[in-house]
C-alpha positions as CSV (number, residue, x, y, z in Angstrom):
1,M,107.9,180.2,146.1
2,R,111.6,180.2,147.1
3,R,112.3,181.2,150.7
4,A,114.5,184.3,151.0
5,F,118.0,183.7,152.3
6,R,117.8,185.6,155.6
7,P,120.6,187.9,156.6
8,S,121.1,186.0,159.8
9,A,121.7,182.8,157.8
10,L,124.1,184.7,155.7
11,R,126.0,185.8,158.8
12,A,126.1,182.2,160.0
13,V,127.6,181.0,156.7
14,G,130.1,183.9,156.9
15,L,131.2,183.0,160.4
16,A,131.4,179.3,159.6
17,A,133.6,180.2,156.6
18,L,135.8,182.4,158.7
19,V,136.3,179.7,161.3
20,A,137.2,177.2,158.6
21,A,140.0,179.4,157.4
22,P,142.7,177.8,159.6
23,F,141.7,174.4,158.2
24,V,141.9,175.5,154.6
25,V,145.4,177.1,155.3
26,T,146.5,173.9,157.0
27,A,145.4,171.7,154.0
28,V,147.3,174.0,151.6
29,A,150.4,174.0,153.8
30,L,150.5,170.2,154.1
31,R,150.0,169.7,150.4
32,G,153.8,169.9,149.8
33,R,154.9,168.0,152.9
34,H,154.6,164.2,152.3
35,W,153.5,162.3,155.3
36,W,154.0,158.6,156.0
37,P,151.4,157.5,158.6
38,T,152.5,155.0,161.3
39,G,150.9,153.3,164.3
40,D,147.3,154.2,165.1
41,L,147.2,156.8,162.2
42,A,148.2,154.1,159.7
43,Q,145.5,151.9,161.1
44,A,143.0,154.7,160.6
45,E,143.9,155.0,156.9
46,M,143.7,151.3,156.5
47,R,140.1,151.4,157.8
48,V,139.2,154.2,155.4
49,R,140.8,152.3,152.5
50,S,138.7,149.2,153.4
51,L,135.6,150.9,152.1
52,W,133.8,149.6,150.2
53,S,135.4,146.1,149.6
54,H,135.6,145.4,153.3
55,P,133.4,147.9,155.1
56,P,134.6,148.4,158.7
57,L,132.0,147.4,161.3
58,I,133.7,148.6,164.5
59,G,136.0,151.4,165.5
60,A,139.7,151.8,166.3
61,A,141.5,149.2,168.2
62,G,141.8,150.2,171.9
63,R,143.3,149.3,175.2
64,I,140.3,147.1,175.7
65,G,139.9,143.4,176.5
66,T,142.7,140.9,176.6
67,I,145.5,140.0,174.2
68,A,143.5,137.0,173.0
69,E,140.2,139.0,172.8
70,R,141.2,142.6,172.1
71,G,138.3,145.0,171.8
72,S,137.8,148.2,169.7
73,H,135.9,151.4,170.2
74,P,132.2,151.0,169.4
75,G,131.8,152.0,165.7
76,P,133.2,152.9,162.3
77,L,131.2,156.0,161.6
78,A,134.3,158.2,161.5
79,Y,135.9,156.1,158.8
80,W,132.7,156.2,156.7
81,A,132.6,160.0,157.2
82,L,136.2,160.5,156.1
83,W,135.9,158.3,153.0
84,P,134.3,160.8,150.5
85,V,136.9,163.6,150.8
86,Y,139.7,161.0,151.1
87,R,138.7,159.4,147.8
88,L,138.0,162.7,146.1
89,F,141.5,163.9,146.7
90,G,143.3,160.8,145.6
91,A,143.3,158.4,148.6
92,T,146.7,159.6,149.7
93,P,148.0,160.5,153.2
94,W,147.4,164.2,152.4
95,A,143.9,163.3,151.3
96,L,143.3,161.7,154.7
97,E,144.6,164.9,156.5
98,T,142.4,167.0,154.3
99,S,139.4,164.8,155.1
100,V,140.1,165.1,158.8
101,L,140.3,168.9,158.5
102,T,137.0,169.0,156.6
103,L,135.3,166.9,159.3
104,H,136.4,169.3,162.0
105,A,135.3,172.3,160.0
106,L,131.8,170.7,159.6
107,G,131.8,170.1,163.4
108,A,132.5,173.8,164.0
109,A,129.9,174.9,161.5
110,A,127.3,172.6,163.2
111,T,128.0,174.1,166.6
112,I,127.6,177.6,165.2
113,A,124.4,176.7,163.4
114,A,122.8,175.1,166.4
115,A,123.6,178.1,168.6
116,R,122.0,180.4,166.0
117,R,118.7,178.4,166.2
118,V,118.6,178.9,170.0
119,A,119.8,182.5,170.5
120,G,120.0,184.1,167.1
121,W,122.9,186.4,166.1
122,V,124.2,186.8,169.7
123,G,124.2,183.1,170.4
124,M,125.9,182.4,167.1
125,L,128.6,184.9,167.8
126,G,129.1,183.5,171.3
127,A,129.4,179.9,169.9
128,T,131.9,181.2,167.3
129,L,134.0,182.7,170.1
130,V,133.9,179.3,171.9
131,V,134.8,177.4,168.8
132,V,137.8,179.6,167.9
133,G,139.0,179.3,171.4
134,L,138.8,175.5,171.3
135,I,140.6,175.4,167.9
136,H,143.4,177.4,169.4
137,G,143.4,175.2,172.6
138,F,143.3,171.9,170.8
139,G,145.8,173.1,168.3
140,I,145.9,172.5,164.5
141,A,148.6,169.9,165.1
142,T,146.0,167.9,167.0
143,L,143.2,168.5,164.6
144,I,145.0,167.0,161.6
145,E,145.4,163.6,163.2
146,P,143.0,160.9,162.1
147,W,143.1,159.5,165.7
148,N,139.9,158.4,167.2
149,P,140.1,160.3,170.5
150,F,140.7,163.6,168.6
151,L,138.2,163.2,165.7
152,P,135.1,163.9,167.9
153,L,136.5,167.0,169.7
154,L,134.6,169.6,167.8
155,W,131.7,167.3,167.2
156,F,131.3,167.0,171.0
157,A,131.0,170.8,170.9
158,A,128.3,170.4,168.3
159,T,126.5,167.7,170.4
160,T,126.6,170.1,173.4
161,A,125.1,172.9,171.3
162,L,122.4,170.6,169.8
163,A,121.5,169.4,173.3
164,W,121.1,173.1,174.4
165,A,118.8,173.6,171.4
166,V,116.6,170.7,172.3
167,I,116.5,171.6,176.0
168,A,115.5,175.1,174.9
169,G,112.6,173.7,173.0
170,D,113.8,173.1,169.5
171,R,112.7,169.5,169.2
172,Q,113.4,169.4,165.5
173,M,117.1,169.1,166.4
174,W,116.7,165.6,167.9
175,P,117.9,163.7,164.8
176,A,121.0,165.9,164.5
177,L,121.6,165.4,168.2
178,V,121.5,161.7,168.0
179,A,123.7,161.7,164.9
180,T,126.5,163.8,166.5
181,A,126.3,161.9,169.8
182,T,126.5,158.6,168.0
183,F,129.6,159.9,166.1
184,C,131.3,160.8,169.3
185,V,130.6,157.5,171.1
186,Q,131.5,155.4,168.1
187,C,134.9,157.2,167.8
188,H,135.8,156.8,171.5
189,V,133.8,155.0,174.2
190,G,134.9,157.6,176.7
191,Y,132.3,160.0,175.3
192,L,129.5,157.7,176.3
193,A,128.8,159.3,179.8
194,P,128.7,163.0,178.7
195,V,126.7,162.5,175.5
196,G,124.4,160.0,177.3
197,A,123.7,162.5,180.1
198,L,123.0,165.3,177.6
199,G,120.6,163.0,175.8
200,V,118.8,162.0,178.9
201,V,118.3,165.6,180.1
202,A,117.2,166.6,176.6
203,L,114.7,163.8,176.6
204,A,113.4,164.9,180.0
205,F,112.8,168.4,178.7
206,T,111.2,167.1,175.6
207,V,108.7,164.8,177.4
208,W,108.0,166.8,180.5
209,P,106.0,169.7,179.0
210,R,103.7,167.0,177.3
211,R,103.3,169.1,174.2
212,A,101.4,167.5,171.3
213,G,103.6,165.8,168.8
214,W,106.7,165.7,170.9
215,W,107.2,162.0,170.0
216,R,107.6,162.6,166.3
217,P,111.1,164.1,166.2
218,V,112.2,161.6,168.9
219,T,110.9,158.7,166.8
220,V,112.8,160.0,163.8
221,A,115.9,160.4,165.9
222,A,115.6,156.9,167.2
223,G,115.4,155.7,163.6
224,V,118.6,157.7,162.8
225,G,120.3,156.0,165.8
226,V,119.3,152.5,164.7
227,V,120.6,153.1,161.2
228,L,124.0,154.5,162.4
229,W,124.4,151.6,164.9
230,I,123.8,148.9,162.3
231,P,127.5,148.1,161.6
232,P,128.4,147.4,165.3
233,I,125.2,145.4,165.7
234,V,126.1,143.3,162.6
235,D,129.6,142.8,164.1
236,Q,128.0,141.6,167.3
237,A,125.7,139.2,165.5
238,V,128.4,137.6,163.3
239,H,131.3,137.4,165.6
240,H,131.7,135.4,168.9
241,P,132.4,137.3,171.0
242,G,131.3,140.4,169.3
243,N,132.9,143.8,170.0
244,L,130.0,145.1,172.0
245,H,130.2,142.1,174.2
246,I,134.0,142.6,174.7
247,L,133.4,146.3,175.6
248,L,130.6,145.5,178.1
249,D,132.6,142.8,179.8
250,Y,135.7,144.9,179.9
251,F,134.0,147.8,181.7
252,R,132.1,145.6,184.0
253,H,135.3,143.9,185.0
254,P,138.1,146.4,184.5
255,P,141.7,145.2,184.9
256,E,142.5,148.0,187.4
257,A,140.7,150.1,190.0
258,A,139.2,153.4,188.8
259,I,140.7,156.6,190.0
260,G,137.6,157.3,192.0
261,P,135.3,160.3,192.7
262,V,137.7,162.3,194.8
263,T,140.7,162.1,192.4
264,G,138.2,162.4,189.5
265,L,136.8,165.6,191.0
266,A,140.3,167.1,191.4
267,D,141.2,166.2,187.8
268,V,138.0,167.8,186.5
269,L,138.6,171.0,188.5
270,R,142.1,171.2,186.9
271,L,140.6,170.8,183.5
272,L,137.9,173.5,184.3
273,N,140.6,176.2,184.6
274,P,138.9,179.1,182.7
275,L,142.3,180.2,181.3
276,G,143.7,176.7,180.9
277,G,143.8,174.1,178.2
278,W,140.9,175.2,176.1
279,L,142.8,178.5,175.4
280,T,146.4,177.5,176.0
281,S,146.8,173.9,174.7
282,R,148.2,172.8,178.1
283,A,146.3,170.0,179.8
284,G,147.4,171.0,183.3
285,L,146.7,167.6,184.8
286,H,149.1,168.4,187.7
287,T,148.2,172.0,188.4
288,S,146.1,173.7,191.0
289,V,142.4,173.0,191.4
290,M,141.7,176.5,192.5
291,P,141.0,178.2,189.2
292,G,138.6,175.5,188.2
293,L,136.9,175.6,191.6
294,A,136.6,179.4,191.3
295,L,134.9,179.0,187.9
296,L,132.6,176.3,189.3
297,V,131.5,178.5,192.1
298,V,130.9,181.6,189.9
299,W,129.1,179.5,187.4
300,A,126.8,178.0,190.1
301,V,125.9,181.5,191.2
302,A,125.2,182.4,187.5
303,A,123.1,179.3,187.1
304,A,121.0,180.1,190.2
305,L,120.4,183.6,188.9
306,S,119.4,182.2,185.5
307,W,116.9,179.9,187.2
308,L,115.3,182.9,188.9
309,R,115.0,184.7,185.6
310,R,114.2,181.7,183.5
311,A,110.9,183.2,182.3
312,R,112.7,186.2,180.9
313,H,115.8,184.3,179.5
314,P,114.7,180.7,178.8
315,E,117.5,180.1,176.3
316,L,120.0,181.2,179.0
317,F,118.5,178.9,181.6
318,A,118.6,176.0,179.0
319,L,122.3,176.7,178.5
320,H,122.9,176.3,182.3
321,V,120.9,173.1,182.4
322,T,123.1,171.8,179.6
323,V,126.3,172.8,181.5
324,L,125.0,171.1,184.6
325,A,124.4,167.8,182.8
326,A,127.8,168.1,181.1
327,V,129.7,168.8,184.4
328,V,128.1,166.1,186.5
329,S,128.5,163.5,183.7
330,T,132.1,164.6,183.2
331,W,132.9,164.1,186.8
332,L,131.4,160.6,186.7
333,A,133.2,159.8,183.4
334,V,136.6,160.9,184.7
335,S,136.1,159.1,188.0
336,R,135.6,155.8,186.1
337,I,139.0,156.1,184.3
338,F,141.4,153.4,185.3
339,G,145.2,153.2,184.6
340,Q,147.3,156.2,183.8
341,L,145.3,159.4,183.1
342,F,146.7,160.7,179.8
343,A,145.8,164.1,178.5
344,Y,144.3,162.7,175.2
345,L,141.7,160.8,177.3
346,V,140.2,164.0,178.7
347,M,140.7,166.8,176.1
348,W,137.0,166.8,175.4
349,V,136.5,168.2,178.9
350,W,137.7,171.5,177.5
351,V,134.5,171.8,175.6
352,V,132.6,171.7,178.9
353,T,135.0,174.3,180.3
354,A,134.4,176.6,177.3
355,T,130.6,176.2,177.6
356,M,130.7,176.9,181.3
357,V,132.7,180.1,180.7
358,A,130.3,181.1,177.9
359,A,127.2,180.5,180.1
360,T,128.7,182.5,182.9
361,V,129.7,185.5,180.7
362,A,126.3,185.5,179.0
363,T,124.5,185.6,182.3
364,A,126.7,188.5,183.4
365,I,125.9,190.4,180.2
366,A,122.2,189.8,180.6
367,L,122.3,191.0,184.2
368,V,124.2,194.2,183.3
369,A,121.7,194.8,180.5
370,E,118.8,194.4,182.9
371,A,120.4,196.8,185.4
372,R,120.5,199.6,182.8
373,L,117.7,201.3,180.9
374,P,116.7,199.2,177.9
375,A,117.6,202.0,175.6
376,R,121.1,202.2,177.1
377,A,121.5,198.5,176.8
378,E,120.5,198.6,173.1
379,Q,123.2,201.3,172.6
380,L,125.8,199.1,174.0
381,R,124.8,196.1,171.9
382,P,126.7,197.1,168.7
383,A,129.8,197.7,170.7
384,L,129.7,194.2,172.3
385,V,128.9,192.5,169.0
386,G,131.7,194.5,167.3
387,S,134.2,193.5,170.0
388,G,133.2,189.9,169.6
389,V,133.7,190.0,165.9
390,V,137.1,191.6,166.3
391,V,138.2,188.8,168.8
392,V,137.0,186.2,166.3
393,V,138.9,187.8,163.4
394,V,142.1,188.1,165.5
395,A,141.9,184.5,166.8
396,V,141.2,183.1,163.3
397,T,144.1,185.1,161.9
398,T,146.5,183.9,164.6
399,S,145.4,180.3,164.1
400,S,145.7,180.6,160.3
401,W,149.3,182.0,160.7
402,S,150.2,179.1,162.9
403,A,148.6,176.7,160.5
404,A,150.8,177.9,157.6
405,F,153.8,176.3,159.5
406,V,152.2,173.1,160.8
407,R,154.1,169.9,160.4
408,P,152.6,166.5,159.6
409,P,151.7,164.3,162.6
410,Y,154.6,162.4,164.3
411,E,157.0,163.9,161.7
412,P,160.2,162.1,163.1
413,Y,158.5,158.7,162.5
414,S,157.3,159.9,159.1
415,R,160.9,160.8,158.2
416,Q,162.0,157.4,159.4
417,M,159.4,155.7,157.2
418,A,160.6,157.7,154.2
419,T,164.0,156.2,154.8
420,L,162.8,152.7,155.4
421,V,160.1,152.1,152.8
422,P,161.9,152.8,149.4
423,P,164.8,150.3,150.0
424,V,162.4,147.6,151.2
425,V,160.1,148.1,148.2
426,R,163.0,147.9,145.8
427,Q,164.2,144.5,147.2
428,L,160.9,142.7,147.5
429,D,159.3,140.3,145.0
430,R,156.0,141.7,143.8
431,S,154.6,138.1,143.6
432,G,155.5,137.4,147.2
433,R,153.2,137.3,150.2
434,Y,154.7,139.0,153.2
435,Q,153.7,138.7,156.9
436,V,154.9,141.8,158.7
437,T,155.8,141.4,162.3
438,F,157.6,143.7,164.8
439,D,159.9,143.8,167.9
440,D,159.5,147.3,169.1
441,P,160.1,148.7,172.6
442,I,159.2,152.3,171.6
443,S,156.1,152.7,169.4
444,L,154.0,149.5,169.8
445,G,154.8,148.4,166.3
446,G,154.0,151.8,164.7
447,D,156.5,151.4,161.9
448,A,155.2,147.9,161.1
449,Y,151.7,149.1,160.6
450,G,153.0,151.9,158.5
451,L,154.9,149.4,156.3
452,I,151.8,147.2,155.8
453,L,149.9,150.3,154.7
454,E,152.6,151.5,152.3
455,L,153.1,148.0,150.8
456,E,149.3,147.8,150.3
457,R,149.3,151.2,148.6
458,R,152.0,149.9,146.2
459,G,150.1,146.8,145.3
460,F,152.0,144.2,147.4
461,T,150.3,141.4,149.3
462,A,151.2,142.1,152.9
463,G,149.5,141.4,156.2
464,A,149.9,141.0,159.9
465,P,149.9,137.9,162.2
466,P,146.5,136.8,163.6
467,I,147.3,138.4,166.9
468,Q,147.1,141.8,165.3
469,R,143.7,141.1,163.7
470,V,141.9,143.9,165.6
471,A,144.5,146.4,164.7
472,V,144.7,145.8,160.9
473,E,141.2,144.2,160.4
474,A,140.6,140.5,159.6
475,H,141.1,140.8,155.8
476,R,144.7,142.0,156.4
477,V,145.7,139.0,158.5
478,L,148.3,136.8,156.8
479,R,149.2,133.6,158.6
480,R,152.7,132.2,158.6
481,S,151.6,129.2,156.5
482,Q,150.2,131.6,153.8
483,A,153.3,133.8,153.6
484,T,156.3,133.3,151.3
485,A,158.5,135.4,153.7
486,V,158.3,137.4,156.9
487,L,159.3,141.1,157.2
488,A,160.5,141.9,160.7
489,V,160.5,145.5,161.8
490,V,162.9,145.6,164.7
491,S,163.9,148.5,166.9
492,G,166.5,148.8,169.6
493,P,169.0,146.2,171.1
494,R,167.3,143.1,169.7
495,I,168.3,144.0,166.1
496,A,171.4,141.9,166.5
497,T,169.3,138.9,167.7
498,W,167.1,139.1,164.6
499,K,170.1,139.5,162.3
500,A,171.5,136.2,163.7
501,K,168.4,134.2,162.8
502,P,168.9,131.6,160.0
503,G,168.2,133.0,156.6
504,A,167.8,136.6,157.8
505,R,168.5,139.3,155.2
506,L,168.9,142.9,156.2
507,L,166.9,145.1,153.9
508,V,167.6,148.5,155.6
509,Q,168.6,149.9,158.9
510,V,168.4,153.5,160.2
511,D,169.1,155.4,163.4
512,P,166.9,158.5,163.6
513,R,169.0,160.0,166.4
514,S,172.0,162.3,166.2
515,S,175.1,161.5,168.2
516,A,174.0,164.0,170.8
517,Q,170.6,162.4,171.0
518,R,172.2,158.9,171.4
519,R,174.1,160.2,174.4
520,R,171.0,161.8,175.9
521,Y,169.1,158.6,175.4
522,A,171.7,156.7,177.3
523,R,171.6,159.2,180.2
524,L,167.8,159.1,180.3
525,R,167.8,155.3,180.2
526,A,170.2,155.1,183.1
527,R,168.2,157.7,185.1
528,A,164.9,155.7,184.5
529,I,166.5,152.5,185.7
530,V,167.9,154.2,188.9
531,E,164.6,155.8,189.7
532,L,162.6,152.6,189.1
533,R,164.8,150.7,191.5
534,A,164.6,153.6,194.0
535,A,160.8,153.4,193.8
536,G,160.8,149.7,194.5
537,L,159.9,148.9,190.9
538,A,162.8,146.7,189.9
539,R,160.4,144.4,188.2
540,L,159.9,147.1,185.5
541,V,163.6,147.6,184.8
542,P,163.7,145.0,181.9
543,Q,160.8,147.0,180.3
544,V,163.1,149.9,179.7
545,D,164.6,148.0,176.8
546,Q,161.5,145.9,176.0
547,S,158.4,148.2,176.2
548,L,158.5,151.8,177.4
549,W,154.8,151.9,177.0
550,A,154.4,149.2,179.7
551,I,156.2,151.6,182.0
552,A,154.2,154.6,180.9
553,N,150.9,152.8,181.6
554,D,151.8,151.5,185.0
555,V,150.0,153.7,187.6
556,H,152.8,153.0,190.2
557,V,155.5,154.6,188.1
558,P,156.6,158.0,189.5
559,R,156.2,161.1,187.4
560,S,160.0,161.6,187.3
561,V,160.3,158.3,185.4
562,I,157.5,159.3,183.0
563,A,159.4,162.5,182.4
564,A,162.5,160.5,181.5
565,I,160.9,158.0,179.1
566,G,158.8,160.6,177.3
567,P,161.9,162.1,175.5
568,M,163.2,158.6,174.9
569,I,160.0,157.6,173.0
570,A,160.2,160.9,171.1
571,M,163.8,160.3,170.0
572,G,163.2,156.8,168.8
573,L,165.7,153.9,168.4
574,P,167.7,152.3,165.6
575,T,165.2,150.4,163.4
576,A,165.9,147.6,160.9
577,V,163.7,145.7,158.4
578,L,164.8,142.2,157.8
579,E,163.4,139.5,155.4
580,L,163.3,136.0,156.8
581,P,162.0,132.7,155.5
582,A,158.6,132.1,157.0
583,D,159.8,129.0,158.9
584,A,162.8,130.8,160.4
585,A,161.2,133.9,161.9
586,Q,159.8,132.4,165.0
587,G,160.9,134.0,168.4
C-alpha cells in the first residue's frame, strides 16, 4: 500500500521550492548574458568537461605544495556532481552556472529536510530562515561561481543539520552525513576540521547509548565514504607522489607560521558577529570582536540552560552540542591558517554563526513558552510561525529581485575574453597544435586558461606547458616538442618584450581600461611603490609590475598597500595574444 504524502512533507517541499526561487531567477537572468570563464573558473569547467573520457581523480589546484610538486584539494566529487546538469543544458558556460545553482539549491533543500526530521515543522521553518539568511549573506554573485571554496557553502549547512539529526538520535542520517561531509572536504581541504569534529561528536552520541543495531547505519555510512573516496585513493596509488601525500606533507611542514590561537580566536569572533557577514555579505575581518563575543556569551548561557532542560527539549540540547563542536573546531581550523587570511577562506564560518544565532533564539522561545501557561503558548504559536513565513517570503523576494540583475562572474575578464578569442580563432590553423603560455602580473594566467578552454570548445588542439599540469590536468599538457606553435597571452609592460621575439606575430591586443582608469592605475601603482618602500619592503617593488598576487599573499604587506593593489587587479592591464614558433618562445 502506498504511503500517504504527509502534510509536513508537503510543507517541506513547498519551503524548499520557495528557497530555490532566487536560483531559478538567476539561471533565467544569466541565459542571455554570455560568459567566458577564466582562471580557476575555466579550470573548473575543464574538469567537468573531462568526464567521462578523462575522469578527474582529485580536486581543484590549490596553493599547496611547491612549484615542482603542486597539490590540489582532496577530491573531484563536485565536478562529478556538476556534470549531469552541465551536459543536460548543452555543456556551455551558462550550463555550468545553472549546474552550480542547482547544486546550491539541493544543498539548501537537504538542510531544510534534515531539520524537519529533527524538529518537525518548527525546526524546518527555523532552518529555512537560516538558509535564506545565508543565501543573502553569501550573495547570488558568489553562489554562481564554480569555484571550489564556494561550492560547499550551503552543503556545509546541510552537513551541520545532518550532524544535528544524528546527535539527536536519527542514526539513519549517517550515510547522508558522510556524503555531505565528504563533498565539503573534497572541494576544499579547509573544511576538514569542522566536518571532522561534527562527525566525531556524532559518532560519540551514536556509540555512547549502546543501543542495539547502532553499528548498521554507521557501517553503511563507512561504505558510502569508501566509495566516494575511491578517485583520490586511485590517484594516490598511481602517481608518485600522489596528491594525498602532497597534502599531508604540506600541512605537516607548512611554508609559513600559522596565525595562531590568539589571532584565530579574534578572527572567529569577528566572523561570529550576529548581524555580520551571514546577513550583510561583508566579511568584517578587521572589525570589532565585541558583537561576536557578545553572541558567544549569550549562546553559552542558552547552551547551559538547554543542558538543564535536556530531558524536556532533547532536540534543542542536540543543536547546542552541534554548535559547540562547530565553534571549537572552527577556532582550531582558523588558527591553523597560514599566510594572508582572505575572506573566501572563512566564509563557511557564517554557517556556524547562523546556527549559533538559531540555537540561541530557539532556546529563548522555548523558555518563554515554558514561563507561560501551555494554552497561552499554543495560542502564540501560529503568530510565531506566521511571522517566520512572512520573513522567509520577504527574504526570498528580495533575493529574487537582486538575482534578476546579477552579472556573470568576473565580468570585466569575461568581456576581455570576448574581445580576445574571436580574432585568435580566425587566425589559427585548425590542424595546428598550440601550447598556450602566459606572462601575467595580474590574474595568474587567468586569460590563458580561458583561451585553452575556448580553443578546446571549438575543436582546436591546445594545451599548457608541463608546469601547469595540475591546473589543466595531465591530458591537457602539450610539450614544446609536440607543438606546432606557441600562443603567448601577455599582460602589462612585457608585451613589448614578447613582440620583439623572433617570429612573433601579434594576433590581438586590447586594453580593458578607460583613459581615466589608466591614470588611476598609474597613481595606485606609484602609491603602492612608495608605501612598500616606507614599510621596508623594497624587495617587493619589482613585483608591482611582475606579480601583484605575490604582494597580496605576503603577510608583511600593510593593509594600505593591499587596498591599493586591489583596484589595480580589478581594472586589469593591456593584454595581447601572440603566436610564436615553438623554438622561439622561450623566455
